[in-house]
ZAKOLLO-779737 format. One record per residue (C-alpha): residue in one letter; chain; x, z, y. Coordinates in Angstrom, 3 decimals. Example, Ala and Ser with C-alpha at 12.3 -4.5 7.8 and 13.67 -1.06 7.14 Angstrom:
- lokol_nugu_xx_zz_yy
- A_A_12.300_7.800_-4.500
- S_A_13.670_7.140_-1.060
***
This chain:
- lokol_nugu_xx_zz_yy
- M_A_-2.245_-13.566_-15.465
- T_A_-3.189_-16.291_-12.509
- A_A_-2.693_-19.644_-13.371
- T_A_0.392_-19.430_-10.999
- E_A_2.709_-16.442_-11.093
- P_A_2.871_-14.876_-8.028
- V_A_5.927_-14.809_-5.862
- I_A_6.904_-11.356_-4.232
- T_A_9.081_-11.842_-1.279
- D_A_11.766_-9.528_0.647
- P_A_10.778_-7.047_2.787
- E_A_10.559_-8.457_6.447
- L_A_9.202_-7.882_9.779
- G_A_6.627_-9.856_11.595
- H_A_3.732_-9.859_8.876
- G_A_0.903_-8.539_10.485
- T_A_-1.487_-11.502_10.442
- H_A_-1.195_-11.766_6.819
- G_A_-1.905_-7.973_6.583
- D_A_-4.507_-8.450_8.599
- T_A_-6.203_-11.616_6.760
- V_A_-5.889_-9.569_3.485
- M_A_-7.284_-6.546_4.899
- R_A_-10.697_-8.538_6.662
- A_A_-11.003_-9.931_3.156
- I_A_-11.381_-6.288_1.214
- P_A_-13.524_-4.508_3.376
- Q_A_-14.355_-2.283_0.463
- W_A_-11.286_-0.487_1.521
- F_A_-10.400_-1.552_5.194
- G_A_-14.183_-1.607_6.854
- M_A_-13.132_-0.031_10.065
- E_A_-12.332_-2.600_12.888
- D_A_-9.945_0.010_15.057
- A_A_-7.932_0.980_12.127
- I_A_-7.620_-2.737_10.951
- V_A_-6.293_-3.523_14.268
- K_A_-3.631_-0.061_14.123
- Y_A_-2.283_-1.532_11.110
- T_A_-1.833_-4.528_11.850
- E_A_0.055_-3.913_14.961
- A_A_2.203_-1.222_12.567
- I_A_2.895_-4.167_10.055
- D_A_4.395_-6.445_12.252
- Q_A_6.974_-3.580_13.422
- L_A_7.657_-2.414_9.185
- P_A_9.320_-3.995_6.483
- T_A_6.638_-5.868_4.098
- I_A_6.361_-7.016_0.820
- L_A_4.080_-10.462_0.685
- A_A_2.634_-11.462_-2.531
- K_A_1.678_-15.247_-2.519
- V_A_0.095_-17.261_-5.258
- D_A_0.412_-21.099_-4.379
- D_A_1.298_-20.402_-0.859
- Q_A_-1.569_-17.820_-0.095
- V_A_-0.719_-14.862_0.428
- V_A_-2.885_-12.485_-1.967
- G_A_-1.300_-8.775_-1.376
- F_A_1.001_-6.870_0.977
- M_A_2.829_-3.792_1.256
- S_A_4.464_-2.148_4.164
- L_A_7.122_0.422_3.871
- K_A_8.019_3.381_6.496
- Q_A_11.094_5.161_6.429
- H_A_10.064_8.788_7.963
- G_A_13.983_10.183_7.107
- P_A_16.949_10.017_5.350
- A_A_15.619_10.390_1.860
- S_A_11.931_10.221_2.574
- G_A_9.583_6.868_2.792
- E_A_6.006_6.071_2.971
- L_A_4.028_3.213_1.264
- Y_A_2.020_2.746_4.886
- V_A_-0.434_0.345_4.301
- L_A_-1.203_-2.326_1.258
- G_A_-3.713_-4.232_-0.236
- V_A_-4.417_-6.964_-2.719
- L_A_-7.354_-9.387_-2.863
- A_A_-10.392_-8.381_-5.194
- D_A_-9.567_-11.682_-6.959
- F_A_-6.305_-10.710_-7.686
- H_A_-6.783_-6.979_-8.883
- R_A_-5.640_-6.203_-12.361
- Q_A_-3.044_-9.156_-12.336
- G_A_0.092_-6.817_-12.347
- I_A_0.702_-8.064_-8.680
- G_A_0.810_-4.347_-7.119
- R_A_3.064_-3.334_-9.813
- R_A_5.228_-5.842_-8.897
- M_A_5.353_-5.177_-5.183
- L_A_5.678_-1.585_-5.974
- E_A_8.621_-2.650_-8.059
- R_A_10.050_-4.128_-5.679
- A_A_9.390_-2.021_-2.308
- E_A_11.460_1.190_-4.953
- Q_A_13.995_-1.121_-4.784
- W_A_14.404_-1.512_-0.964
- A_A_13.470_2.203_-1.086
- R_A_16.484_3.491_-3.158
- S_A_18.759_0.704_-1.275
- N_A_17.770_2.628_2.064
- G_A_18.472_5.925_0.582
- I_A_14.827_7.100_-0.220
- R_A_14.072_9.117_-3.034
- F_A_11.040_10.618_-2.136
- L_A_8.429_8.140_-1.756
- Q_A_4.768_9.150_-0.697
- V_A_1.202_7.209_-0.054
- K_A_-1.759_8.308_1.484
- T_A_-5.517_7.465_0.534
- V_A_-8.873_9.043_0.458
- S_A_-9.342_12.454_-1.913
- E_A_-12.089_12.375_-4.437
- D_A_-14.110_14.456_-1.823
- N_A_-14.764_11.443_-0.605
- P_A_-16.916_9.768_-3.708
- D_A_-16.313_6.038_-2.766
- P_A_-15.537_4.237_-6.380
- N_A_-13.124_1.905_-4.660
- Y_A_-10.735_5.039_-3.938
- A_A_-11.332_6.420_-7.237
- L_A_-9.595_2.828_-8.572
- T_A_-7.093_3.550_-6.143
- R_A_-6.269_6.696_-6.892
- Y_A_-6.467_6.082_-10.648
- W_A_-3.980_3.045_-10.046
- Y_A_-1.173_5.288_-7.791
- E_A_-1.246_7.677_-10.932
- A_A_-0.352_5.069_-13.002
- M_A_2.475_3.854_-11.460
- G_A_4.078_7.315_-11.475
- F_A_2.690_8.710_-7.906
- E_A_2.019_12.871_-8.088
- R_A_-0.446_14.208_-6.292
- L_A_0.952_16.598_-3.569
- E_A_-1.621_17.914_-1.096
- I_A_-4.988_17.076_0.516
- F_A_-5.394_17.219_4.477
- P_A_-9.485_17.596_4.678
- T_A_-9.547_16.676_8.311
- L_A_-5.987_14.625_9.130
- W_A_-7.946_11.303_9.341
- D_A_-11.456_13.051_9.904
- E_A_-14.097_14.928_8.191
- W_A_-15.815_12.557_5.933
- N_A_-12.384_11.185_4.847
- P_A_-10.314_13.252_3.470
- C_A_-6.589_12.159_3.028
- L_A_-4.949_12.827_-0.172
- Q_A_-1.188_12.788_-0.100
- Y_A_0.761_11.612_-3.382
- I_A_4.331_11.667_-3.906
- K_A_6.725_10.063_-6.051
- Y_A_10.178_10.747_-6.833
- L_A_13.163_7.536_-7.016
- A_A_15.370_8.340_-9.808
- P_A_18.804_6.842_-8.622
***
């Protein structure tokens, strides 16, 4: 664990700057400028959880409600130096609390499928599956042909 226990915030709007900082620090996952700009704008408008260590934002998780019973982990990231310390898991637990309190029973997330052999996204898929997400569908051209989208879903028991 980190020297200082991470603080996980409640979801709030207006955290685009924090998301932008984290995304730019992990280019192995966020290497496309237009995507970073799009995500940063969205993060400002979405409930976003922050993970802080010693007042430094080391991770974020933005949520989007699609319908009365469905939501999405829209965009998230944790600084590489803080991986494997339970920060993502703790943010997800807080996100699931928020989702349940908003009537969400089905939580989805999209990531790059194994059709793209990037080892960083292999780790991402492993993490989602370890967190209880199940593969739902691959969309080969949702983003573009070299970036096939894999959709995961998780049922949130009440």
